[in-house]
N, C-alpha and C positions, 0 to 999 in steps of 0.2 A: 609322632604326636597323634593322639586320639581325637578326631574331630567330630565324632558321633555326638549328636545332641542328646543330652541327658536332662530331662525336665526337672524343674524345681517345683515341687507341689507342697502346698500347705494344707494340712488336715486338721480341722477343728473337730474333736471327738468328745461326745458326751461322756462324762465320768461314769455314769451308771450302766450304760449299755455298750455303746460303741467302743469305748476305751477298753472295757472288759473283754469285748469281742476281739479286739486287737491283741490283748494279752493272751487270750486263748489261742489265737492263730500263731502267735510267737512261741508259746510253750508247746504247741503241737508241731512245731518246726515246719510250718507251711511256708511255701515260697511267697515272699512279699516284696514288691518293688521297693528298692531302697531310696528312691527319690522323694518319698513322702516324709515331711517333717511334721511330727504330731504335736498338737497343742491340746492339752486336756482342759475342757471347760465343764462346769457343773451341769449345764443343760444346753442343748442346741439353740434354745431361745435366747441365750446370752450372746449369740454371735451377731453383733451389730453390723449393719451394712458397711459402715466405715472400716471395720476390720477386714472385710473381704476386699473392698476397693483398695485399701492401703496395701494389702498383700500383693495384689496384682500390680499396682503402681510401683512397688519397691522390689520387684524382681520375681515374684511367683509366676510360674507358667500356668498354674492351675490351682484351684481351691476346692477342697472337698469338705463338706459339712456333713457329719454323720451323727445321728441321734437315735433315741429309742423309737420303736414302732409307734404310730399313732394309737393312743389309748393306753399305752404302757409307760408313759412318762412318769418319772419319779416325782415330778412337780405338777402332775395332773394334766395340764394343757400346754406345757412348754413347747412340745414339738408341733402343735398346731400353730402357735405363734411363729415358730421358725419357718414352717412351710409357707405361711402368708408372706413373711418378710422376704424369703428366698424368691418366691414367685414375683414379687414386686421388683426385687433387685434384678432378676433376669429380664423383666420387661424394660427396665431403665437401661440396661446394657444393650438390649436390642434396639431401642430407640436411638441411642447414641452410637450404634454400630460398633460396639466394643467387644465382640466375640463372647457372647453369653455362654457358649459351649465350654468355656474354660472353668465354669462353675458346675458343681454337682452336689446334690443333696441326696443322701441315702439313709435308709433306716436299717440299723444293724443292732441286734440284741446281743446280750452278753454271751449267749450260747451259740452264736453264729460266727465262729472263727473262720470257717470255710467261706462263708459269704463275705466276711471282711476282706480276706485275701483276694477273692474274685473281684470285688468292687474296686479295691486299690489297684490291682494289676490291670484291670480293664480301663480304668480312668487314666492310669499312667501311660498305657498304650495309646489311648486316644490323644492325650496331650503330646506324646512323642511324635505322632503323625501330624498334629497341628503345627508343631514347630515352636520356636521361641515366642514368647509373649511380646508383641510389638508395643504394648503400653508400658512395659517395665522401664523404670528409671535406669538409665545407663550411666554409672558413675565414671566411665572412661571418657565421656563426652565433655 
């Protein structure tokens, strides 16, 4: 029986940049950690704090939010809103002592397939070292 911990990571990817970067990484046959479950959203600003918290409470070991680089948002200022929301969410998790390092925000453009694979693989390695999420709802209990 394989007892090695394999993280469950949720990735919210912006449709216009990060998702396209992921597509480029895949079509270029780059090595990408398979533990990431991708959810395509129209803009990183659409990621509500409740989505991130719910992901962590219901079993995700980590959450990656990826969007367009600041200044390149398809919706002009969406990634600035995302950055502010994310910074506030990290502070809330710090205050509650709820492992804020399980969250990551990254800017990845459509032409950055290599960067996408590096971000995902590095974050997956970090989460693997951190171990299972102690906040996660355990349906066996």
